[in-house]
Structures are given as C-alpha cells and as structure tokens.
C-alpha positions in Angstrom: 195.4 78.7 109.2 194.2 82.3 109.5 196.8 85.0 109.2 197.6 86.9 112.4 196.3 90.4 112.6 199.0 93.1 112.3 200.1 94.5 115.6 198.7 98.0 116.3 201.0 101.0 116.1 200.8 104.0 118.3 201.8 107.6 117.7 202.7 109.5 120.8 202.1 113.1 121.4 203.4 115.1 124.3 205.3 113.2 127.0 206.2 109.8 125.4 206.4 108.1 128.8 202.8 109.2 129.7 201.6 108.2 126.2 203.2 104.8 126.4 201.6 104.1 129.8 198.2 105.2 128.3 198.8 102.7 125.5 199.5 100.0 128.0 196.3 100.8 129.8 194.4 100.7 126.6 195.8 97.3 125.7 195.0 96.0 129.2 191.4 97.0 128.8 191.3 95.2 125.4 192.8 92.1 127.0 190.2 92.2 129.8 187.4 92.4 127.3 188.9 89.5 125.3 189.1 87.4 128.6 185.4 88.1 129.4 184.5 86.9 125.9 186.5 83.7 126.5 184.9 83.2 129.9 181.5 83.4 128.3 182.5 80.9 125.6 183.8 78.5 128.2 180.5 78.6 130.1 178.7 78.0 126.9 180.9 75.1 126.0 180.4 73.6 129.5 176.6 74.0 129.1 176.7 72.2 125.8 178.6 69.3 127.4 176.7 69.2 130.7 176.8 65.8 132.4 174.4 64.1 134.8 175.6 64.9 138.3 175.0 61.3 139.4 177.6 60.2 136.9 180.4 62.1 138.6 180.7 59.4 141.2 179.1 56.4 139.5 181.0 56.1 136.2 184.4 54.8 137.0 184.9 52.1 134.3 187.9 52.4 132.0 186.0 52.9 128.8 183.3 55.4 129.9 183.1 59.1 130.0 182.4 60.7 133.4 180.7 63.8 134.7 183.0 66.0 136.6 181.8 68.3 139.5 184.5 71.0 139.1 182.8 73.6 141.3 180.8 73.7 144.5 177.3 72.3 145.0 174.8 73.7 142.6 177.2 74.3 139.7 176.9 72.2 136.6 178.9 69.0 136.0 180.8 68.7 132.7 181.8 65.7 130.6 185.4 64.6 131.3 186.2 64.0 127.6 184.9 67.5 126.8 187.3 68.9 129.4 190.2 67.1 127.8 189.3 68.7 124.5 188.9 72.1 126.1 192.3 71.8 127.9 194.0 71.1 124.6 192.3 74.1 122.9 193.5 76.3 125.8 197.0 74.9 125.7 196.8 73.7 129.3 197.3 70.4 131.1 194.0 68.7 132.0 194.6 69.3 135.7 195.2 73.1 135.1 192.1 73.2 132.9 190.0 71.5 135.5 191.1 74.1 138.1 190.5 77.0 135.8 187.1 75.8 134.5 186.1 75.0 138.1 186.7 78.6 139.0 184.8 79.9 136.0 181.7 77.7 136.9 182.0 78.6 140.6 181.8 82.3 139.8 179.2 82.0 137.1 176.7 79.9 139.1 177.5 80.4 142.8 178.8 83.9 142.9 176.5 85.8 140.5 177.2 89.3 141.9 180.9 88.8 141.5 180.3 87.3 138.0 178.4 90.5 137.0 181.4 92.6 138.1 183.7 90.4 136.0 181.5 90.6 132.9 181.1 94.3 133.4 184.8 94.8 133.3 185.0 96.0 136.9 186.9 93.1 138.4 189.7 91.0 136.8 188.9 87.3 136.7 192.1 86.4 138.5 190.7 88.0 141.6 187.3 86.4 141.2 189.0 83.0 140.6 191.0 83.4 143.8 187.8 83.9 145.7 186.2 80.9 143.9 188.9 78.6 145.0 187.9 79.3 148.6 184.1 79.2 148.2 184.0 75.8 146.5 183.9 74.1 150.0 180.9 76.1 151.1 177.3 75.1 150.9 175.1 77.2 148.6 174.0 79.5 151.4 177.5 80.1 152.4 178.7 80.9 148.9 175.8 83.4 148.6 176.8 85.0 151.8 180.4 85.5 150.6 179.1 86.8 147.2 177.0 89.5 149.0 179.9 90.4 151.4 182.7 90.6 148.7 180.9 91.7 145.5 181.6 95.4 146.1 185.1 95.0 147.6 186.4 92.0 145.7 188.8 94.3 143.7 190.8 95.1 146.9 190.5 92.3 149.4 193.4 89.9 150.0 193.6 86.2 150.4 193.9 86.2 154.2 190.7 88.2 154.6 188.8 86.0 152.2 190.0 82.8 153.9 188.9 84.1 157.2 185.5 85.1 155.8 185.0 81.7 154.2 186.0 79.8 157.3 183.5 81.8 159.3 180.8 81.1 156.7 181.5 77.4 156.8 181.3 77.4 160.7 178.0 79.3 160.4 176.2 77.6 157.6 177.5 74.0 158.0 179.2 73.5 161.4 179.0 69.7 161.1 180.8 69.8 157.8 183.3 72.3 159.2 184.4 69.8 161.9 184.5 67.0 159.3 186.8 69.1 157.1 189.0 69.9 160.1 189.4 66.2 160.7 189.9 65.5 157.0 192.5 68.2 156.8 194.7 66.3 159.2 194.6 63.4 156.6 196.1 65.7 153.9 199.4 66.1 155.8 202.2 65.2 153.5 205.8 65.6 152.5 206.6 65.7 148.8 210.1 65.5 147.4 209.6 66.7 143.8 212.0 64.3 142.1 210.4 64.9 138.7 211.6 68.6 138.8 215.2 67.8 139.3 217.7 69.6 137.0 221.3 69.4 136.1 222.3 71.5 139.1 221.6 68.7 141.6 218.8 70.4 143.6 215.2 69.4 144.4 212.2 71.2 145.8 210.5 69.8 148.9 207.0 70.8 150.0 205.1 69.7 153.1 202.0 70.2 155.2 202.4 69.1 158.8 200.8 69.3 162.2 201.7 72.6 163.8 203.6 71.0 166.6 205.5 68.7 164.3 206.4 71.6 162.0 207.7 73.7 164.9 209.8 70.7 166.1 211.3 70.4 162.6 212.0 74.1 162.5 213.9 73.8 165.8 215.9 70.8 164.6 216.8 72.5 161.3 217.9 75.7 163.0 220.1 73.8 165.5 221.6 71.6 162.8 222.3 74.7 160.6 224.0 76.4 163.6 226.1 73.3 164.2 227.2 73.2 160.6 228.4 76.8 161.0 230.2 76.0 164.2 231.9 73.1 162.4 233.3 75.5 159.8 230.7 75.7 157.1 230.9 79.1 155.3 227.6 78.6 153.3 224.7 81.0 153.7 222.1 80.4 156.3 219.5 79.3 153.7 222.0 76.8 152.2 223.0 75.5 155.7 219.3 75.0 156.5 218.9 72.9 153.4 222.0 70.9 154.3 220.6 70.4 157.7 217.7 68.4 156.3 220.1 65.8 154.9 222.0 65.7 158.1 218.8 65.0 160.1 217.7 62.4 157.6 220.9 60.5 157.6 221.2 60.6 161.4 217.7 59.2 161.7 218.4 56.4 159.1 221.6 55.7 161.0 219.7 55.2 164.2 217.2 52.9 162.5 219.9 50.7 160.8 222.4 50.7 163.6 220.4 50.1 166.7 223.2 47.8 168.0 226.0 49.8 166.6 229.3 50.0 168.6 229.6 53.1 170.8 231.3 55.9 169.0 230.4 54.6 165.5 228.9 56.9 162.9 225.1 57.5 163.0 225.1 58.6 159.4 223.8 56.3 156.7 225.8 56.5 153.5 224.0 58.3 150.7 223.3 56.1 147.7 222.9 57.8 144.3 222.2 55.6 141.3 223.2 57.1 137.9 221.7 55.5 134.8 223.8 56.3 131.7 222.0 56.1 128.4 222.9 57.0 124.8 221.0 59.2 122.4 223.3 61.6 120.4 226.0 61.5 123.1 226.8 60.0 126.4 224.5 61.5 129.0 224.2 60.7 132.7 220.8 60.7 134.4 220.0 60.2 138.1 217.7 57.2 138.3 215.8 58.5 141.3 214.9 61.9 139.9 215.0 61.2 136.1 217.0 64.4 135.7 220.3 64.9 133.8 223.4 64.9 136.0 226.6 66.9 135.2 230.1 65.5 135.7 230.8 68.3 138.2 227.7 67.3 140.3 228.9 63.7 140.4 232.4 64.8 141.4 230.9 66.9 144.3 229.0 63.9 145.5 232.0 61.7 145.3 234.0 64.0 147.6 231.4 63.4 150.4 232.6 60.5 152.6 229.0 59.2 153.1 228.0 59.0 149.4 227.8 55.8 147.4 227.7 56.2 143.6 226.2 53.3 141.5 226.6 53.4 137.7 224.1 51.3 135.8 224.8 49.8 132.3 224.4 52.0 129.2 221.0 51.9 127.5 220.8 52.9 123.9 217.6 54.9 123.2 218.1 54.6 119.5 218.0 50.8 119.6 215.0 49.2 118.0 213.5 46.6 120.4 210.7 44.3 119.3 209.0 41.3 120.9 206.3 39.0 119.5 203.8 39.4 122.3 201.3 42.0 123.5 202.9 42.4 126.9 205.7 45.0 127.1 208.9 43.7 128.6 210.7 45.9 131.2 213.6 46.8 128.9 211.2 48.1 126.3 209.1 50.0 128.8 212.2 51.5 130.3 213.4 52.6 126.8 210.1 54.3 126.0 210.0 56.0 129.4 213.5 57.4 129.0 212.9 58.5 125.4 209.7 60.4 125.9 209.8 61.4 129.6 206.1 62.3 129.9 202.7 61.4 128.5 202.8 62.3 124.8 199.3 63.8 124.6 199.4 67.5 123.7 200.4 69.7 126.7 200.4 66.8 129.2 203.3 66.6 131.7 202.6 63.4 133.6 205.8 61.5 134.1 206.1 58.6 131.7 207.1 56.1 134.4 203.6 56.2 135.8 201.9 56.0 132.3 200.4 53.1 130.3 202.6 52.0 127.4 200.1 52.4 124.5 200.3 50.6 121.1 199.9 53.5 118.6 198.6 51.0 116.1 196.5 48.6 118.1 198.1 45.2 118.6 195.0 43.4 117.5 195.1 45.3 114.2 198.6 44.4 113.3 200.5 46.8 115.5 203.8 45.6 117.0 205.1 45.7 120.5 208.2 47.6 119.6 210.2 50.8 120.0 208.4 52.2 116.9 204.9 51.6 118.0 204.8 52.2 121.8 204.3 55.5 123.6 203.5 56.5 127.1 199.9 57.7 127.8 198.6 58.6 131.2 195.4 56.8 132.1 193.2 59.8 131.5 194.6 60.4 127.9 194.7 56.6 127.3 191.0 56.5 127.9 190.4 59.6 125.7 192.4 58.0 122.8 190.7 54.6 123.2 187.1 55.7 123.8 187.0 59.5 123.2 187.8 59.8 119.4 191.4 61.2 119.9 193.8 59.8 117.4 197.6 60.0 117.0 200.2 58.8 114.5 203.7 57.6 115.4 205.9 59.7 113.1 209.1 58.5 114.5 210.4 57.6 118.0 209.6 60.7 120.2 207.5 62.5 117.5 203.7 62.2 117.3 200.9 63.7 115.3 197.6 64.1 117.2 194.1 64.8 115.8 191.4 65.9 118.3 187.7 64.9 118.0 186.9 68.3 116.5 189.5 68.0 113.8 192.3 70.1 115.3 195.9 68.9 114.8 198.8 68.9 117.2 202.5 67.9 116.9 204.1 66.5 120.1 207.8 65.8 120.4 210.6 66.2 123.0 210.4 70.0 122.8 206.7 70.2 123.6 203.5 70.7 121.8 202.9 72.6 118.5 199.3 73.7 117.6 198.9 73.1 113.9 195.3 74.4 113.7 192.4 72.9 111.9 193.7 71.3 108.7 190.6 69.4 107.6 190.2 65.6 107.5 193.4 64.9 105.5 195.4 62.0 106.8 198.8 63.5 106.5 199.2 67.2 107.6 202.9 67.0 106.6 201.7 67.6 103.0 200.3 71.0 104.0 203.7 72.3 104.8 202.8 72.9 108.5 204.9 70.1 109.7 208.2 68.9 108.2 207.9 65.3 107.2 210.1 63.0 109.4 
C-alpha cells in the first residue's frame, strides 16, 4: 500500500488567527479541486460501464447484470455491478452511491451550465447535487430551463426556491406528468418506525408522510394528549410528553379495537408487549426482539413499572455454538444464529439488516460447503447476486469475520466493527501473510 503523504505544515506571520483562517481557506480550495477530479473520474467510470437503457427495466433475472437509470431522462445508464464496485471503492453503501452517482450524472448531462461552474471551481458540488435531486423528475426541456435559470445564482439559492422553480417547470413542460406525480405522491404516504436504529437507551425514531388533513388531526391529538399528561401530573418536558402521547393514542386505539364489547368503565389501553431475546456471546446480553437492539437492565426495569407492559423473556441462544445440518436448506435456529451474530449483510460497507438477507454458503454447498455456523453468512439480494455472478469473492475467516476480494483485485476485511480497506494486494490467496490483517 502506498505511504500517505506527510501533512503540510504552515508558518504563520502576523496575526496567527488570520493566518490560520487563510490556511483553512487554502485547504478548502485544494479539497474542492480534488473533488472536481473525483467527479470527472466518476463520470469517466460510468461512461466505461454504460449500459443499454432498455436493460434498466428488462433485466430482472437473479443472475444478470442490469442497467440502472440513476439520473433523469437523457442521462446515461450504468451497469449495476459496476455501481457495486464503485460504492465499495468510495466506502459507501450501494444505495448512497446510487444517489451520489445519480446526482453527478444529472449535473453532467442535464445541467451542463451548472456542471461548468462546478468544474470551474465556482460552485461546490453539494449545492449542484441538491439541485440535481429536484431536477431528476423533469423532462429534458424542464431541466434545461432550470439550468439556465439557476446557473448564475446556484451558489446562493435555497432548497425552497429551487423546489418551487422545479414544480413550476414540471407544470409548464409536462402538465400531464405533473398531475400523475401528484396522484402518485399520495401513494407514497407512509409511517416508518425505525426499529433497526434502536439503541440501549430504549428510544426509536419515527418518520411519516401523510395527507395534510390527517397530519393536522394527528397534531391536534398529540397536543391534547400531551396537555392531558401534564394535567395528570407529568413533569416531563413538552417534547417528551408529545412523544409519550403517541403511545397513549396508539394503546387507546388498540384498546378500542380489541375491546369493542368491553364492560363500561374498563380500561381502553392495550397492554404493551415487549419480547426480550437473551443470547450469549462473551457475557449475558439482552436484546429486544422487535428492534434487534441491546436492552439495558434499567430500561427493562422502567418498562416493568408500567402497569400496561408485559415482558416476555425468550430462551438463551448461544452465538458461539456450532450448528450443522446435513442439508442445503437452512433451519430456523441456524438462520437466527447467523442473523444475531452478524446483524447486517456482510458485504463491505453494507448496512442491510441481516434478518431480511439471504443466508449464503461461503463455500458453495455443491462444492463441499456445509450448512453450518462456520459456512453461512447473511448477504442482501443485491450483494448475493454480485457474489454469485459479478466476480466478488469472500472467505469465511471465522464466525463474524470475512475477507472480501473485489473484481478489480481490491481486498476488504469485514467484521462486527465494520469494514477495513486493505488496498490492492495482488492475486495472493491469503492477505493475512502480508501483515495487513492479523490471522484469525
């Protein structure tokens, strides 16, 4: 691996604070120049891996590469497997890379005036990318209109102004599609409880997109429930009471559903049910089965003090146990162990939850690989395809530790702590001999 260049040193004359800020500005200019070079390389890479546009919708079989239309109409499509390689080189998840590359291609091919300002160092790419996110929905004429309107002022306009301009362009250049998008937007309404982001503190983020009238009704209900909690003696802050109000509203609704014929005066509240799955690794650890997150003893105690909470403890599962079966199909107990052990897809940088992943045989079953704890790992469908048909390879070093080789000969180590880029180590079969990776 190439040695890193020594960090530059600065000698300050006069006011050191002014000199320090000048040095920061100089480094910022250098970083902007480096980013422009990277943007050009990404465009060149995408050009080298251009795919037929017809493939973007036609190739859906498990074993075939596909063409991805990452930007608006008129921008080039890119090979899906190439994007997976690029994502790994950039240290991104594939989804993040697709968004980033889509912005690059949108600016390069559909916003040429803005692209010229980026390449000329007059506009940071994050501003151009923010515009590109909004213009992807526009037809070519609409994107060209936005390009002309914003090219000279892109360095100072905000998101709200750009959104308004893009909506006007869509109404003007494609009114039929504008109405179709309005109707389609109604189908994107959702409520997400982000269970995969749960932590030891016992909180979860919730996001939603709703009809305006429904959202206003919810706001009214939350405000009234939060006020009632205060009237009942709660001393929590307003924000905390508003979050507690969601649980109150939910349990009252469930109580109504499940107790339609309830006796008058009985509780409307459905008891909360929290399932805790206890497993063993190095020590006893509790994990909430619904959120897959560790749970502290104090958190469980706080739940137990609530009269409407039911705590269910599942049997202990030993993650160090070696399970093996003499069949290709993966039994539930083995799949659960692999899921608990790895947590996510084990491809470099990927964060897809393991529970939704395929359970892949590291050494193929038809080539002597076993269906066991020491030969199974979770791979999301995208990376499973890349491994099976896209020349990605990995070795099972030990449970929870994997060594990957990309199609271009780059090596990565993936374990429970994340991904380590080992660089290009040639075609050797065992990078542990190079000293870059400690042998398991």
